[in-house]
C-alpha positions as CSV (number, residue, x, y, z in Angstrom):
1,M,132.1,68.8,127.9
2,L,132.3,70.4,124.5
3,I,134.9,69.1,122.1
4,L,135.5,71.2,119.2
5,V,137.8,70.6,116.1
6,I,138.4,73.5,114.0
7,D,139.8,73.4,110.5
8,V,141.6,76.8,110.5
9,T,141.8,76.8,106.7
10,K,137.9,77.1,106.6
11,A,136.9,78.8,109.9
12,D,138.1,81.9,111.7
13,L,139.8,80.5,114.8
14,H,139.2,83.5,117.0
15,E,135.5,84.0,116.1
16,T,134.7,80.1,116.5
17,M,136.4,79.7,119.8
18,M,135.0,82.8,121.4
19,K,131.5,82.0,120.2
20,A,131.8,78.4,121.6
21,T,132.9,79.7,125.1
22,N,130.8,82.8,125.4
23,G,133.9,84.9,125.3
24,D,135.6,83.1,128.3
25,G,138.2,81.2,126.4
26,I,139.1,77.5,126.3
27,A,140.0,75.5,129.4
28,R,142.0,72.8,127.5
29,I,143.5,72.7,124.0
30,C,145.3,69.7,122.4
31,E,147.4,71.2,119.5
32,I,148.2,68.3,117.0
33,S,148.8,70.0,113.7
34,G,152.3,71.3,114.4
35,H,151.4,74.6,112.5
36,A,153.5,77.2,114.3
37,P,151.1,80.2,113.8
38,T,148.1,78.0,115.1
39,L,150.2,77.0,118.1
40,A,150.9,80.6,118.9
41,K,147.3,81.5,118.7
42,C,146.3,78.6,121.1
43,L,147.9,80.5,124.0
44,K,145.8,83.6,123.2
45,Y,142.5,81.6,123.4
46,L,143.2,79.6,126.6
47,R,141.5,81.0,129.8
48,K,143.4,81.5,133.0
49,G,144.6,78.3,134.4
50,G,144.1,76.6,131.1
51,K,146.0,73.5,129.9
52,L,147.8,73.0,126.6
53,G,148.8,69.7,125.2
54,L,151.4,69.6,122.5
55,V,151.4,66.7,120.2
56,G,152.1,68.3,116.9
57,L,155.8,68.9,115.8
58,P,156.3,72.6,114.5
59,K,158.8,72.7,111.7
60,S,159.3,76.4,112.0
61,A,159.8,78.9,114.8
62,V,156.9,79.7,117.2
63,T,156.6,83.3,118.0
64,F,154.1,85.0,120.5
65,D,152.9,88.4,119.6
66,D,151.7,89.4,123.1
67,P,153.4,87.1,125.7
68,L,152.4,89.0,128.8
69,P,148.6,88.5,128.6
70,D,148.7,85.4,126.5
71,L,151.3,83.4,128.3
72,I,152.9,84.9,131.4
73,F,149.8,86.2,133.3
74,K,147.6,83.1,132.6
75,S,149.2,80.5,134.9
76,L,149.0,77.9,132.2
77,E,149.9,74.2,132.2
78,I,151.8,73.1,129.1
79,H,152.4,69.4,128.5
80,S,154.4,67.9,125.7
81,V,155.6,64.6,124.6
82,H,159.1,63.3,123.6
83,G,160.9,60.2,122.7
84,R,158.9,57.0,122.8
85,K,156.0,58.8,124.6
86,I,155.0,60.2,121.2
87,F,153.8,56.8,120.1
88,H,152.1,56.0,123.5
89,T,150.3,59.2,123.2
90,W,149.0,58.3,119.7
91,E,147.9,55.0,120.9
92,E,146.1,56.5,123.9
93,C,144.3,59.0,121.5
94,E,143.3,56.1,119.3
95,K,141.8,54.3,122.3
96,L,139.8,57.4,123.3
97,I,138.4,57.7,119.8
98,E,137.6,53.9,119.7
99,S,135.9,54.1,123.0
100,G,133.7,57.0,121.8
101,R,134.9,59.3,124.7
102,V,136.4,61.6,122.1
103,K,134.6,62.2,118.8
104,P,136.9,64.1,116.3
105,G,135.2,66.0,113.7
106,L,134.2,69.5,112.7
107,K,131.2,71.0,114.6
108,S,129.2,73.7,113.2
109,G,127.8,76.6,115.2
């Protein structure tokens, strides 16, 4: 399993994701920044049947440039958190990092 963390202020999101997946798209994305334009682009880069986890809290409207191919025709699963689950989610993420199962950090091509 490839885990890729991308700093979109320093790398081209489209180019980096497509290169990492040989043009197939991403199976799972966890969006934690809450940056509305990045969230909108996540849908574009998910492959059919992909899963999107939403942890970040957008402070502005999220718009989709091309909803038919990017959202409607992909049969995506979208999961979000609310209420007290937000804190539970953070705690579970911390456990994954502490256990070594997830290693956040930037990867270079």
